Backbone as numpy.savetxt, mean C-alpha at the origin, in Angstrom:
# Nx Ny Nz CAx CAy CAz Cx Cy Cz
-4.58 -16.76 -6.93 -4.48 -15.38 -6.52 -4.41 -15.30 -4.99
-3.54 -14.42 -4.53 -3.39 -14.19 -3.10 -4.06 -12.87 -2.73
-4.54 -12.79 -1.50 -5.22 -11.58 -1.04 -4.26 -10.72 -0.23
-4.26 -9.43 -0.54 -3.43 -8.44 0.14 -4.32 -7.27 0.53
-3.85 -6.48 1.49 -4.53 -5.24 1.88 -3.54 -4.10 1.78
-3.95 -3.03 1.14 -3.17 -1.81 1.09 -3.90 -0.78 1.94
-3.21 -0.25 2.95 -3.79 0.74 3.84 -3.22 2.10 3.52
-4.09 3.04 3.15 -3.70 4.41 2.88 -3.84 5.17 4.19
-2.76 5.77 4.65 -2.73 6.39 5.97 -2.89 7.90 5.91
-3.55 8.42 6.95 -3.66 9.87 7.11 -2.34 10.40 7.68
-2.21 11.69 7.77 -1.00 12.32 8.30 -0.72 11.90 9.74
-1.78 11.58 10.49 -1.60 11.17 11.89 -1.30 9.67 12.03
-1.18 8.96 10.89 -0.85 7.54 10.91 -2.03 6.60 11.00
-3.22 7.15 11.12 -4.42 6.32 11.16 -4.88 5.98 9.75
-5.61 4.90 9.63 -6.06 4.43 8.32 -7.15 5.34 7.77
-6.93 5.83 6.55 -7.93 6.63 5.85 -8.78 5.75 4.94
-8.14 4.71 4.37 -8.84 3.86 3.41 -8.10 2.54 3.30
-8.85 1.45 3.05 -8.26 0.15 2.78 -8.61 -0.26 1.36
-7.62 -0.77 0.65 -7.85 -1.28 -0.70 -7.50 -2.76 -0.71
-8.46 -3.60 -1.09 -8.21 -5.03 -1.19 -7.58 -5.33 -2.55
-6.49 -6.07 -2.53 -5.77 -6.43 -3.75 -5.73 -7.95 -3.88
-5.92 -8.44 -5.06 -5.80 -9.86 -5.36 -4.75 -10.00 -6.45
-3.60 -10.55 -6.08 -2.44 -10.58 -6.98 -1.81 -11.96 -6.99
-1.04 -12.23 -8.02 -0.35 -13.51 -8.16 0.71 -13.72 -7.09
1.43 -12.64 -6.73 2.53 -12.78 -5.78 2.84 -11.43 -5.13
3.82 -11.45 -4.22 4.20 -10.23 -3.51 4.66 -9.13 -4.45
5.41 -9.49 -5.47 5.94 -8.47 -6.38 4.83 -7.72 -7.10
3.81 -8.43 -7.54 2.67 -7.77 -8.19 1.92 -6.89 -7.20
1.76 -7.37 -5.98 1.07 -6.59 -4.95 1.86 -5.33 -4.62
3.19 -5.45 -4.55 4.03 -4.29 -4.27 3.87 -3.22 -5.34
3.81 -3.63 -6.59 3.64 -2.68 -7.68 2.32 -1.92 -7.56
1.24 -2.65 -7.28 -0.07 -2.01 -7.12 -0.07 -1.05 -5.94
0.50 -1.48 -4.81 0.52 -0.63 -3.62 1.35 0.62 -3.86
2.48 0.47 -4.50 3.34 1.63 -4.78 2.61 2.66 -5.63
1.82 2.18 -6.57 1.05 3.08 -7.44 -0.05 3.83 -6.68
-0.46 3.31 -5.52 -1.48 3.99 -4.71 -0.90 5.13 -3.87
0.41 5.16 -3.73 1.07 6.14 -2.86 1.30 7.46 -3.59
0.24 8.03 -4.10 0.36 9.30 -4.83 0.40 10.48 -3.88
-0.41 10.44 -2.82 -0.45 11.57 -1.88 -0.54 11.12 -0.43
-0.39 9.82 -0.19 -0.46 9.27 1.18 0.55 8.15 1.32
0.93 7.91 2.56 1.74 6.73 2.87 0.84 5.51 2.70
1.39 4.45 2.12 0.64 3.21 1.91 1.42 2.06 2.54
0.72 1.28 3.36 1.29 0.05 3.93 0.65 -1.13 3.22
1.46 -2.10 2.83 0.98 -3.31 2.17 1.10 -4.47 3.15
0.00 -5.18 3.33 -0.07 -6.31 4.27 -0.67 -7.53 3.59
-0.24 -8.70 4.04 -0.91 -9.96 3.72 -1.14 -10.64 5.06
-2.37 -10.63 5.51 -2.67 -11.12 6.84 -1.92 -10.28 7.87
-1.19 -10.94 8.78 -0.43 -10.24 9.81 0.98 -9.89 9.36
1.29 -10.18 8.11 2.65 -9.94 7.57 2.70 -8.59 6.85
3.50 -7.68 7.41 3.70 -6.38 6.77 4.77 -6.56 5.69
4.42 -6.23 4.45 5.31 -6.48 3.32 6.12 -5.26 2.95
5.48 -4.09 2.91 6.20 -2.90 2.46 5.46 -1.64 2.90
6.20 -0.53 2.89 5.64 0.79 3.16 6.12 1.69 2.03
5.21 2.45 1.45 5.53 3.37 0.36 5.15 4.78 0.75
6.05 5.71 0.50 5.81 7.12 0.79 5.59 7.86 -0.52
4.69 8.84 -0.51 4.47 9.59 -1.75 5.71 10.37 -2.14
5.89 10.52 -3.42 7.00 11.33 -3.93 6.69 12.81 -3.71
7.70 13.58 -3.39 7.51 15.02 -3.25 7.23 15.59 -4.64
6.45 16.64 -4.69 6.14 17.24 -5.98 7.43 17.71 -6.64
7.51 17.47 -7.92 8.70 17.83 -8.67 9.66 16.67 -8.85
9.40 15.54 -8.15 10.26 14.36 -8.28 9.82 13.50 -9.45
Protein backbone atom coordinates (compact mmCIF):
# COMPACT_ATOMS: atom_id res chain seq x y z
CA UNK A 1 0.00 0.00 0.00
CA UNK A 2 1.15 3.49 -0.87
CA UNK A 3 0.42 6.58 1.20
CA UNK A 4 -1.37 9.57 -0.33
CA UNK A 5 -2.78 12.82 1.04
CA UNK A 6 -6.01 14.41 -0.12
CA UNK A 7 -6.29 18.09 0.78
CA UNK A 8 -9.78 19.60 0.89
CA UNK A 9 -9.45 23.31 0.17
CA UNK A 10 -11.46 26.28 1.37
CA UNK A 11 -12.72 28.91 -1.08
CA UNK A 12 -9.58 30.98 -0.41
CA UNK A 13 -7.36 28.04 -1.44
CA UNK A 14 -6.14 27.22 2.06
CA UNK A 15 -6.37 23.71 3.45
CA UNK A 16 -9.57 22.99 5.37
CA UNK A 17 -8.88 19.31 5.99
CA UNK A 18 -6.36 16.58 5.15
CA UNK A 19 -7.41 12.99 4.51
CA UNK A 20 -4.74 10.27 4.60
CA UNK A 21 -5.30 7.58 1.99
CA UNK A 22 -3.58 4.20 1.72
CA UNK A 23 -4.11 2.73 -1.73
CA UNK A 24 -2.60 0.14 -4.06
CA UNK A 25 -1.78 2.67 -6.79
CA UNK A 26 -2.42 6.14 -8.20
CA UNK A 27 -5.63 5.09 -9.93
CA UNK A 28 -7.21 3.86 -6.70
CA UNK A 29 -6.09 7.02 -4.89
CA UNK A 30 -7.56 9.18 -7.67
CA UNK A 31 -10.93 7.46 -7.31
CA UNK A 32 -11.00 8.05 -3.55
CA UNK A 33 -9.94 11.69 -3.90
CA UNK A 34 -12.51 12.37 -6.62
CA UNK A 35 -15.23 11.01 -4.34
CA UNK A 36 -14.19 13.53 -1.65
CA UNK A 37 -14.81 16.48 -3.98
CA UNK A 38 -18.49 16.83 -3.14
CA UNK A 39 -18.44 20.48 -2.08
CA UNK A 40 -14.74 21.47 -2.10
CA UNK A 41 -11.76 21.40 -4.38
CA UNK A 42 -9.56 18.40 -3.56
CA UNK A 43 -5.84 18.09 -4.34
CA UNK A 44 -4.27 14.63 -4.31
CA UNK A 45 -0.59 14.36 -3.38
CA UNK A 46 1.96 11.63 -2.81
CA UNK A 47 4.85 13.24 -1.00
CA UNK A 48 5.93 16.27 -3.06
CA UNK A 49 4.23 14.92 -6.20
CA UNK A 50 0.90 16.55 -7.05
CA UNK A 51 -1.19 13.89 -8.79
CA UNK A 52 -4.56 15.48 -9.47
CA UNK A 53 -7.01 18.25 -8.66
CA UNK A 54 -10.77 17.63 -8.49
CA UNK A 55 -13.46 20.30 -8.50
CA UNK A 56 -16.93 19.72 -7.10
CA UNK A 57 -19.72 19.26 -9.59
CA UNK A 58 -22.21 22.10 -9.84
CA UNK A 59 -25.61 21.21 -8.43
CA UNK A 60 -27.79 19.65 -11.05
CA UNK A 61 -24.87 17.93 -12.82
